[in-house]
N, C-alpha and C positions, 0 to 999 in steps of 0.2 A: 815536472811533477804531474801526476794524475789526480784528479779529484775522486775521492772514494765516499760514496753515500753512507750516512749512518745506519747501522743495523738496528732493526727493531728487536726489542726484548719483551718478555712476558707473553701474555695471551693477546695483546693488542696486535692485530695484523696477522695472526696465525689463522689457519684454515679451520672452519667449524668442525670438521671431521676429527680434529684433535681430541675434542671432548668425548667422542665416541669410540676412541682407540682402546685396544685391549689393556694397555698399562693404566690408563685412567680408570677404566672399569674395575680392574683388580684392586687398585688403590682405594677407590671408592667403597668396594665391598669390604675390604679390610678395615677401613675406618668404621663402617656401619657395625661390623661384628665387634670391634673394640668398644664401641658406645653401648651396644646392647648388653655386653657383659656387665656393665655397671648397674643395669636396672635389675632389681631383685623382684621377683614375683610375690604378690601379696600371699601371706600365709593365713590360714584359719586359726583364729584363737579359740580355745575350748571354752565351754560355759563357765567353768571355775575361775579361769583368768578374767573373763569379762565381768563376772559377778564381784571379783575382788576389786577391780577398777571401779565398778559402779558404787560399791560401798565406800571406797576411798574418796570418790567424788561426791558423796552425799546422795546417791541415787539408791533406789530400792533394787532388790534382786530381780533380774529379768528385764530391767528397763534399758539395758545396753546390750545390743545384739549385732551379730555379723552374719549376713546372708551369704550362702554358699554361692549363689549365682553372681554376686557383686562383692567379691572378697575385699576389694579396696575401700569399701564403704563401712564405717562404723555408725550404726543406727542408734539413736537415743529416743526412746519412746516415753515421753513424760509430758504431762499437760502443760506445765509452765516451769521449765527449769530456770534456776537462778543464774545470774551472770557468772558467779563463781563455779557453779556446776558446769556451765558450758565451757568455761575456760580450761577447767580441769580435764574434761573429756577431750577437748580439742588439742591440748598439749600432749595427752597420752597418745592420741591418734596420730598426730605428727611425728612423735618419736618412733612410732611403729610403722610408718609409711602408709597410713590409712587417712581417708578424709572423713571428718566427722559431719554427720548429718543429723539434724534435729527435727524430729517429726512432732508437731504440735497437735496433739490428738485431745479433743474434748470428750471425755467420757460421760456417759449419761449418769445422772445422780441415782445413787442406789435408793431403793425404797419402795 
């Protein structure tokens, strides 16, 4: 009887060039494309939609904006929003794939 060494399986003991092979690259590219199909681009909401959300959350007209250069950000411009207002805006932003940003702006007193 002859002694037969155990064969190695998996990536342990394989040549490092395996990771650079054409099959690996095609598989990696396919996986990347499949995952990128799941990501939806941010869409711009019109002013009427944002005003409707603002009023529903207890904000004034125009205090909720979305900038065209940063479509994933939902900006709230109010001097001191309440906890309920912040939670309402954050929930709506999350449902719509946006990130709520609260800008604490101190407006000068009128007079």
